[in-house]
N, C-alpha and C positions, 0 to 999 in steps of 0.2 A: 437526595440521590446518595451523598457521601455518607449519610447515616446509615443507611442501609448494610452499606460495605462493611460497617465495623461493629455493628449490631450482632451480628452472627458471624462470628469468627470461623467457624467451618466453612461455610458459604463463601466469605473472603479469600480463604485459603485456595479453593477451589477455582475462584476467579482469578485469583494471580497465577495458578500454573496454567490455567487456559490461555491468559494472556501473553504469558511467557512463551509456553508451547507456539502460540499463533503467530508470534512475531517470527521465531524462529523459524516456521515452515514458511511463512510470507517473504523471509528473506532469502532461504533456501531456494525458492521457487523463481523468486527474481534473479538470483546469479545465474539461472539455468537460461531464463528469458532473454539476460545480456548476454551470451554467449551465443544463442541460435540465430541472434539476427533476425528476427521475424517480428520484432516490435516489444515495446514492454508497455505497461499501464501509462497514462497519460503525465501522471507526476513525476513517475520515473524517467520518462520520455523527455520532459522539460528538465530534469536535472542533467542528464546526459548532454542536452543542447549548452547548458552552463557548464558541463565538464570540461566540454572542447573547447572551450575559451579560456580556461583558468588552469593553472598548475596544481590543482587539488584533486583529492581522490573522490569517486563517486559517492561514498559514504558523508565525505565532507561537505561537499557540493549539496547533499539532499538535506543536511541538519541546517545547513544556511537556509536554503530554501524554505524550508520549515519554519525557520524562526521569524521569516518575514509574515508568514500567513498565522503565525502563532501569537503576534501581536496585535493582530484584528481579532483573535479569539479572546485574547485578555482584555481589549476594548468593550467587546460587543456581549459577549456571554461566556463567562468563567465556568459554567457549569459542565461544558465539555471536557472539562481539563480533569486529568486522574492520572492513575500510575500508567493505563495505557497509553494515554500522551507521550510520556517521557519515552515509555517502551518503544513504541512506534517512530518517535520522532528523531531520538537519538540514536537508537541501535539499529532500526532496519536496515540503513545503507550502510554500516560497517560490518554487519551480519553479512549482506550480500558481497561486499568487498573480500571478505574472509573466504567463502565458498568459492567465489571467482578465483582467487588464488589456489584455492586446493584444487580446481580443475585443472588449471594451467600447471599445476606440479604433479600431479598424477596422471593427466591423460595426454596421449601424443600430440606433439605438435601439430596444429593443425586439423585435430579432431573435430571441430566445429566447423572447419571450413566446407564438409559437404553437406549438398541438399538434403540429402536422404537423412543424414546423422539428425540435421536441423528439423525436419519435419517429423522423424521418429520420437524427438524429445519435446514437440511442441505442446501435445496435449497433457502429457504427464507435468511438466513443467508449470503450465496455466493451471493445473487442475490443483496442484500443491499450492501455490500463489494465493488462489481465491480460496480453499480450505483455511489457509492460514489467515487469511484476510477477516473471513467469515469467525475464525474461533477467535481471535483479539477483540473483534467488535461484539461479538457474544458474550464475552466475559464482562461488559458494562463498565469497566475501570476508565471509561474516558475514551476519546476518539483523538486521530491525529489532526492535526489543524487543517490539514486538505480535507479529510474527511467531515470536519466539524462546519466547516464554514458554507458549505452547501445549506445544510440544517438552519444555519443562523440566517442567510440571507432568504429561505422560504420562510422563516418565521417572519421577516419583515416585508416580504411580496407575496402576501397569502394570496393573492388572486392568480399566480403562477402554479400550477402543480410542481411538488417536489421533484419528481420524476425529469421533468422540463428541466428546470433549474439543475440537477445533477448531471444530465447529458450537456448542456449549455457548458458547464463548467469543467467537465472533461474534456470536451472538444476544444476549448479554449486554450487548455494547457496542451493539448496534441499539438495545435496549430502553432504555439509559442513553442514548443521543442521543434518542430518542423521549421522554423524559421530561424532557429538557434542553429541548424543544421543537423540535427539528430534524425536518425533515419526510423520513421515511423513503419507498422507492419501490420500484419493480419490481427497481430495480439493487440494493438496498440487500438483498432477499431473496434474489436470485438468487447475491449473491456470499456469502452468508450460508452457502447450500446447496451450492453448487456449485463455488465458486472453487478449493478445495483440490483436486479432481480434475483440474480442467482445468490448473492449475498443472503438477500432477504429470505429466501428459500432454505438456505442452510442454516441461517440463524436460528430460525424456526425448530430444526430438528436437534441443533445442539443447546437447545433450553432444557434438553431432557438431563443435561450434565448438573442444571441449577435448582432443580426442583427434588 
């Protein structure tokens, strides 16, 4: 896989742009999901649970959580590691922190405390988050450790369908986040059960940029 990226420089540049744009969009969408208090994706929910117990920022907590799962990817299948791995693992949480700071700086105090505002932002925020995730994954430059491990598990547990493994993986992190005190919501449930199929659909559409 790695050889393909460097054998055709034009395509590699396109993939890099897609990866960077995807991570930026995902971080932007995640910052809004964190503000509207209707839940986040299971991985971020788990990070929020960890964040509530330590004096560290969301971005730093997410990086530390990813480093733990990254160790398993290094141990069992390094083929999932690439520029996209670093982009998502290192920068996604900090991009989300940056935009969260922007919202707190430019919007009136208590802006996101209104239920009407939260529900108004729900679909746009979730759409941007999913589009960002699909774009960075479509670039084919590596997956985040969180996204890579279900594939690795599926490779070793072939009798269980990948969709079931991915769903169990997301639900486990969702429950972990709840046990740590994070607040789940409609977004958490929707992502845990439907993110995979939606991303698969969008990835097929985004392949036009790589042909």
